[in-house]
N, C-alpha and C positions, 0 to 999 in steps of 0.2 A: 586507574585501570582503564578509564574510558578514553584514553588518548589514541585509541585505534582509529584509523582513518578508513572510511568507506568512500570510494571514489564515485563520482557521478556516473562515470562510464560503466563501472561495475554494476551499479544499481540499474542503469538502463539495460545492460545485458541480461541481468536477472529477470527483470520485468518482461523484456522482449522474448526470452526463452519460455517463460511461463505462459505468456499470451499465446504463443504458437502452439504449445503443448496442450493447454486447457481450453482455449477459446477458438482454436482452429485457424486464425488468421494473424499474421505478424503485423504489429502496429508500426507506425512511422514515428521517428523521433519528433518531438515538438519543443516548445519553449516553456520552461517553468514560469509560472506566474501569468501566463497568457490569459487565463480566465480563472475566476474564483470557483472552486468546487462547491457544489450544493449539498453533496452527500459525502461523508468521510467515514472510513473504517480505520480503526487504530488497533494495533496489537503491541503489547509491551514485551520487551525482552529483559529478563532479570537473571542475574547470576554473575559469571565471570566478566560479563559486559552488560551494562544496563542502558536501556533506551526505549524509544518508541518508533514504530514504523507506521506511517500514515498513507493511506491510498484515498485520493479524492476524485470525484467525478460529478458531472451534471446528473440530474435525475434521469435524463434520457440515456446517458452513458451507462449509469448503473443498471438501468433496465436492459440495455443491450448485453451487458455482462450476464445478467440473470437469464436472459433468453438463450444465450450461447451455452452457459453452464447447465441449465435445466432443460434445454431443448424444448422450450415452450415459447410461443409467440409473445412478444412484448405486451400486447394488449390483454393477455390472459394471466399475466403475473400479478400477484398480490404485493403489497408493500413489504410484507414479511419475506416473500421470495426475493425481492430486490435487495433488501437488507442482508439476508443470508448469503446471497451470491457475492455482494461486494465485500462482506465480512470474510468469506472464504478466499476471495482474491487477496485480501490483506494478510490472511493467515498463511497462504502459500508463499507470497512474497516475503513476509516476515520470517518464515521458516528457512527460506533460502538465504536471507540476509544473516540470520542467526548462525547458519552453518559456516559462514565465512569469518566469524568473530571468535575471540577466545571464549572458552567455556569452562566448566559446564554452565549452561544457561537454560532457562525455560521460557516458553512462549505463552502469553495469556490468551484467553479467548478474545475474539474480536469484539469491539464495541463500535456500533454504527450510530452516527449522529447527523443531523441536518444543520447546515450553516457552518460558520468558521470553527476550526479546531484550534485551540490554544494549548501549546505544550509549555507549561510553566517550567522555569529554571532549567532549560535544556539548551543544548547547542546543536544547531543544524549541521549535520555532517555531510549529507548528500541529498541531492534532489534530482529528479528526472521527470520528464513529461513525455507522454505518448499521445499520438492521435490515432484513433481507431474508428472507422465508419463515420468520420467527420466530427467525432467527439474527443475532447481533450481529457486526459487523465494525469493527475499529479501524484507523484510518489516521493516521500521524503523520509529520511532517517535522522532521528534526533537522539543525541547522547545525553544521559543524565550527567550532571556535574561530577567532577572528581570526588570520590569518597561516598557517593550516594548509590544505593541499590546493590551494594556488595554484600 
C-alpha cells in the first residue's frame, strides 16, 4: 500500500506554500544534503499510508522559525519555544503531505531531537531543501516498508 510516490517537486511546493503562509517570506530552493541539520522534527503518518515526515534545520534556522511563528525576537526564545515551533512546522508540512496520500490516516504529535535522525526500515520517497534568511532546511518523506503500518 506504500507504493505511492511523493515527488520532490510536490514536497517543495507544499513547503514553499506553508512558509509563505505561516512565516511570511517565501524561501528559495536549495540542495538536499548541503548541510546536516542540527535539529529535527518528525511526524508519523499511520493508516492507509504509513511513513514519516522529517523537517531539519540548524539551531539558528529553528530559532528563526520560532521567532517568525511566535513573533518574539530570537534571543528571547527558550529552547522549548524553538522545539515547539519546529515541531509545529513539521506538523503543518506533515498534515499537507498526508492530505495528498491515500487515507484514512492519522498524524502523530511531532517529536523534536538534536543530531542525526535515523528512520529505520523505511524508504526515502521525497526530499526537498529550502534556504530562508541564509539558513538551510531539509524536508524528507519516508515510507514504511510494504505491509507495515496498515
